[in-house]
BAFI-98998 format. One record per residue (C-alpha): residue in three letters; x, y, z. Coordinates in steps of 0.05 Angstrom, whole numbers, plus 5000, padded with zeros to 4 digits. Layout:
<sites>
ALAXYZ ...
</sites>
This chain:
<sites>
MET820669572993 GLU818468923024 THR823568413044 ALA822467723015 ALA821167183065 PRO826766683074 LEU826266083029 HIS825565593086 ALA819465963112 SER815565773050 LEU817565043050 ASN815864473096 ILE821164003124 ARG821263603059 GLY822464213017 VAL815264212989 PRO811564872985 ASP807064973045 HIS800765063003 THR801064322986 MET799964153060 LYS793964593070 GLY787464223081 ARG791163573095 ASP791663243162 ILE798563083186 MET798862343202 ASN800262113272 MET804661493267 PHE802161263336 GLU794861273314 LYS795560533298 ARG797460083355 ASN801859643311 ASN806760223310 ILE807360133385 LEU806659383392 GLY809159153324 HIS805358653283 PHE806057953254 ASP810258003192 PRO809657373149 GLU816257563115 CYS819857423181 THR817556703184 LYS815556543113 ASN821356063111 SER818655593164 VAL822355073205 GLN819554553157 ASN822754913099 LEU829254943137 ILE829254193150 LYS827354043078 LEU832854473048 ALA838054213097 SER835953503079 ASP836653653005 ILE843653933016 ARG845553313056 LYS843252872997 LYS847453282949 LEU853553202994 GLY852852442994 LYS857952123039 GLN859952803065 GLY852852963089 TYR855553043159 LEU858353723139 ILE851454043137 ASP849753723204 SER855954033235 TYR854454713203 LEU847254733229 SER849454503298 LEU854255093304 ILE849055603282 LEU843355333325 GLN847755293387 ALA849856013376 ALA842556223369 ASN840655843431 ASN845956193472 THR844256903453 LEU836956923476 ALA832857553467 TYR829257533533 GLU835857453571 ALA838858043534 ALA832858483550 TYR833258283624 GLU840658433626 GLY839359123597 PHE833959263649 GLU838559043704 MET844559433677 ALA840560073684 SER840859983760 GLN848260153756 LEU846660853734 ARG841460923789 ARG846460723842 LEU851761193814 CYS846761773818 TYR845161613890 ASP852661543907 VAL854062233878 MET847962533913 ASP850362233980 ASN857662433967 ASN859561703969 GLU865961593931 ALA866060843939 LYS864360763865 LYS869061313843 GLU873060823799 HIS866860653758 PRO868060903686 PHE861461283687 TYR862261603756 SER865562233729 PHE859762363681 VAL854662323738 LYS859062763783 GLN859763283728 SER852163303717 TYR851163373792 ASP856163943798 GLU853064323741 LYS845864313767 THR842764223835 TYR835663973839 THR831664023904 TYR825663583911 GLN822763263973 GLU822962573940 ARG829762263929 PHE826961873870 THR825062513835 THR831962833847 MET835562203825 TYR831462153761 HIS833362873743 TYR840662653741 TYR839261963712 ILE835162153651 PRO839862643617 LEU845362123623 ALA841261543597 ASP843461613524 ASN850861633540 PHE850061063589 MET846660653536 GLU852660713491 TYR857360533549 ALA853159943572 THR851859673502 GLN859259653486 ILE860359243549 PHE854658773531 ILE857258663460 LYS864158493486 GLU861157993536 GLN856957673482 TYR862957583436 GLU866657243493 LYS860556813508 LEU860056603435 ASN867256383435 VAL865155783477 PHE859855553427 LEU861955833360 ASP868455683323 ASP868456223268 VAL874155893230 LYS870755213230 LEU864155523210 GLN867255873151 GLN871055253130 LEU864754833132 HIS860855353091 LYS866455393039 LYS867154643032 ILE859654533025 THR858755072972 GLN864554792933 LEU861554102934 ILE854354262916 ARG855854862869 ASP849155222875 ASP845855752919 SER842855262970 MET847355503026 GLU845556223014 ASN838256043018 LEU839455633081 ASN842956213115 GLN837156673097 ILE832156193128 LEU836456133191 LYS836956883199 GLN829557013185 ARG827056473232 PHE831956473290 PHE834957173292 ILE828457573287 ALA830558063341 PRO838058183347 VAL840258093419 VAL843958763420 MET837459123403 CYS833858723457 PHE839158933508 MET838159663488 GLN830659583494 GLY831659313565 LEU835559933582 THR830060353551 ASP824660003590 ASP827860243654 LEU828360953625 LEU820860923609 TYR819360733680 CYS823261353703 LEU819861823655 ASN812961573676 TYR814361613751 ARG809762113786 ASP812762573838 ARG808262583899 GLU810163303918 THR808063613852 SER803563053826 LYS807263123760 GLN810662583721 ILE818162633713 PHE817762803639 GLN813263393657 LEU818263653709 LEU823863603658 MET819664003608 ASP818264523662 ALA825764583675 GLN827064693601 SER822165273598 LYS825365653655 
</sites>
């Protein structure tokens, strides 16, 4: 008596019978460069600066003598946006990655000067569990660095978020912002402020700074993965794959 094949063997990852996939090419999402580079999305900027100014001006007219309220509200938001710049966040992320590099070197050299660093113990544990021997120090360091990159991202990003909150405290009074919003909406009694906030977010917060910081960290990781070891002439990602297959 033949044993029936397990159910999962006859289904693809979406639970669809395998025969439906026969004769069809599986799409490669990286076939199109816009999945690597991104593309211009009109939805992001359909509410142009001109629309913002026009709507804000209309709200000011509705407020009459209290038109200064919308000026104050916009000033708070725009100052906040101007002090959380995407390119600075990405640069900070890239620079932050150097901390992990230095920690890896410190552990490799048995230098305990950075022992108090919150992430030192993670690097030391990784070093104690596996020993890599390559002629190039870069190659050895990357073998400790890369497996720790995901955990380090979480650690570093939490620090970045805390710093950004503290930085915003200088420019953004949350209580005042909320009071202004509440007073304006009570006076004009329509959805103009909701529309205004949507325009502000779409036009000036296209890329959240936390994500830019994480991309900066990732850019350094990409450099590591692409580094070519001179001894083996292999890139680091290849050496890591070789180690997995042993």
